[in-house]
N, C-alpha and C positions, 0 to 999 in steps of 0.2 A: 503496498499499500503506498510505504514512502516514495518508492519513483515514482509511483503514479503521480502522489501531490505533489512533490517536486519536479517533477513534469509540466504538470498544469500550472504552477507558479513560475517557472521558467517563460513558458509560450503569453503566458498573461502579460507579463512584464515587458516581453519582446517585440508582444503586438503594440503595445501603450509607447513604447521606446522616443519615436518620432514625436509623439504627440509631448513628453516629457523634454523632449530637448527643443522642442517650440518654445516651451514656458521658463526652460530655463534661458532663454535667448532672451528670451524678452525682457528680462530683468536686466540682463546684461550681455554683452560681449563677451564671448570665451570662446578661448584653444579647444581645438579637437582631446587634449590630451588633460583640461579643468572639467569637458562633458563627460571622459571614464570617469574621471576622482565622484564629482556630482551624483553619476548615475548609481555609481558602486553606493555611495555615502543614501544615497533617498530611497534604493530598491530593500539592499542588504542583501544585494547580489551579487554575482562577481562577472563583470564588465571588463572586456579587452580591449583593447585599438581596432582587433581584426574584426566588431562587433559594430562599436562606434565608428567608426569610420567610412565605412561604406555606406550607414544612413548617414551622412553628412555629406557624403560625394551627391546621394541620390537627391539631397533635401536643396542641394543647393543647383543642381542642373533643371529641378521643378521651379527652383524661383522661389522657396520656401525661406531659403535663409541664404546669405551671402557672405564670404569669406574676403577681407582684407590684408594683406602681407603688413607686419608693422615690426620693428626690430623693438627686440628687450633688453636691454645689453648686447651684448654682442651677436645674439642669435636673432633671425627670421621668424617669426610665429606667425600664425593664422589664426586669427578671431572671427567667429565667425557672430554672426547677428540677425534675426530675425526682418524679414521683408513686410512689406506691407500686405503679402498675400499670405505669409506666415501667421503675420497680425489677424488677420481676417478667420482663418481657419481656429485660432485660439481663440476666438471669440463665439467662433459657431460651435467650438466643444463648449464652451462656458452653461452654453444656451441649452445644448443639449442635455449637460448634465444635470441641470435646473428640473429638465422633465423627468419620466417617472424612474426613467433607469438610474437617476440619484437615489433612488429607494434601495437600489438593489447595489449599490456600491457602497451605499452609509451602512446598513446589514454585514455587507463583507469585513467595511472596517469598526464591528465592534456594535453597531445599533445604529439606524434609521434614523436622521432627525427628524423626518416623517411620523418614524411610529413613536420614539421617545421623545418630541416635541420638545426635542431642544437644537438649538444653531452647531454650526461645529464651531464656533468660537466659546460656542457656553460647556458644550461636554468635551472642550480639552484636545480637541481633533481639528487640527489645521486642514483649508479647501485647499488643496493643493495647486488649485484652478485657478485660485482667484488670485488676483494681482495684489 
């Protein structure tokens, strides 16, 4: 059973990876390395560059994020930021998560705001898609 549980968690997080990357970059531009670190921190799952960089390249080619080369000390680093198109998708996701799917997500996180009558801030759970 543990193998099935790990698989489901891994697949769910991978499916949500693009949304998390947009959410992260909406807050501030960041390098691919920092995205890897933040994804690990947020999900407590192992993310490595072989997973994250292809997502960044795909998202950049679709116009959801834009990368700019900058100098940090003696290194050149590509900083990615969310584009207007990417921001529109984040807003669409926020709207989606205000609909009934929010009950499912809330329950999976330990109690739906609709069921408990609490907002995420009242219950101590942060809304990860809120600005």
